[in-house]
C-alpha positions, 0 to 999 in steps of 0.5 A: 142768089148773090147779094150785093153789099152796099158801098161805103159811100152809099152808106154814108150818104144814106146816114146823112140823108136820114139824119137830115130828115130827122133834124128837119122833121121835128121828130126829135123834139121834146114830147113829140115821140109820146104824142106820136105813139098816142095818135098814130095807127097801129098795124092791123092784125090782118097785115101780121097774118098776111105776112106770116102766110107769105113767109110760110110761118105761123110763129116767126123765130125773128121779126125785124122792124126797120125804122121802128119809131116808138115801137108801134109797128114792132110790139104788134109782133110780140105774140107772133114771133119768138124774138122781135127787134126794132131798129131805129136811129132817132134817140128820142123815138127809141127811148119812147119805144123802150118805155112803152114796151113791156113784152120780154121778147121785144127789143130795140137796136139804136142803128140805121136800117143798113147796119142792124148788126143781126146775123145772116139768114136769121129773120123770117120777116123784115118790115118797114112801117111808114118808114122806107121813104126815110131810108136810102133804099138800096142799102136797106134792101141789101141789109134786109136780104142779108138777114132774111132766110131763104123764103123770108119776106121783106115788107114795106107798108104805108097808110094813107095819111087822110082817113075816110071819115067825112067829106068836109073833114077830108077836104079840110085835111087836103087843104092842110096838106097843100099848105104843108107842101107849099111851106116845104117848097118855100123853106126848101125842106125836103121830105123823105117821100120827095126823094123816094116816092112811095108809089115807086117802092115796088119798082125799086124793090123789084129792080134791086134784084135781091128778091125772087118774087115781089108784089103789092096788096092793099088792106085797111084798118078801122080806128074809132075816133073823133075830132081829138084823134084827128087833131092828134094825128095831124100833130104827129106828122111833124115839121121843122120847129118854129114853122107850125104856126104857118100851117093854120092847123086851127082851120082843120081843127075847127072843121073837125070839131064842127062836123064831128062834135063829140061823136066817135066814128070809124076812121078808116086808114087804107094800107099799101103793102109791098113785099119781096120774098127772098 
């Protein structure tokens, strides 16, 4: 299989696209990374098991996590790989990742997804957890294919941001999401998922021609939580500084507190996993 190297022009465009997303998201503001790590869900074990099965390994030699963020999707691999490398371009997020990670076989590289610096055919699994929409896809696919061994697996997975919890809470969450979209439109703020729609990840993966087999599968994870966890998760979604007040987050918070009170219930997050086998 021949791999097409991304052009220098494509690389530069991808870097600028990602940098602008980081700036506009507010993900680099003080304290945000810690909040993100506290309230975002961690990849379920069934996903780790499934990707190992697809890569035909029980214990991977190397797993690479592109767009590692605070390391939530990186350190889950500590027990299933000899070496785990998280790749993250946001300095605030990677600093938090290093502070939160104690596993000696997990490390982080400050870089963009298309320039990992890792050796050819060295990885068993390459992942993008809730992050591919932040990246220029073709250079990212090319880099993943370059560092994967034959039979290795690239996986881009995302979870639905509104968990199954209660219909009234979910309706309030949908209304909050509509306000976010309207605010972005008024302010001309482009989200990563606006340009690279998540529902098209699998199509782009197939069209890259870099993987001999591609498919999608779905799974879920349950996290026990209540109003505090819902409000915390909403706060982890990010937004350009100074615009938070326009979102009326208190309306969702009031519904969550009224409906759930002090109760802790299963918050069910659905995952959509797209894989390419090299």
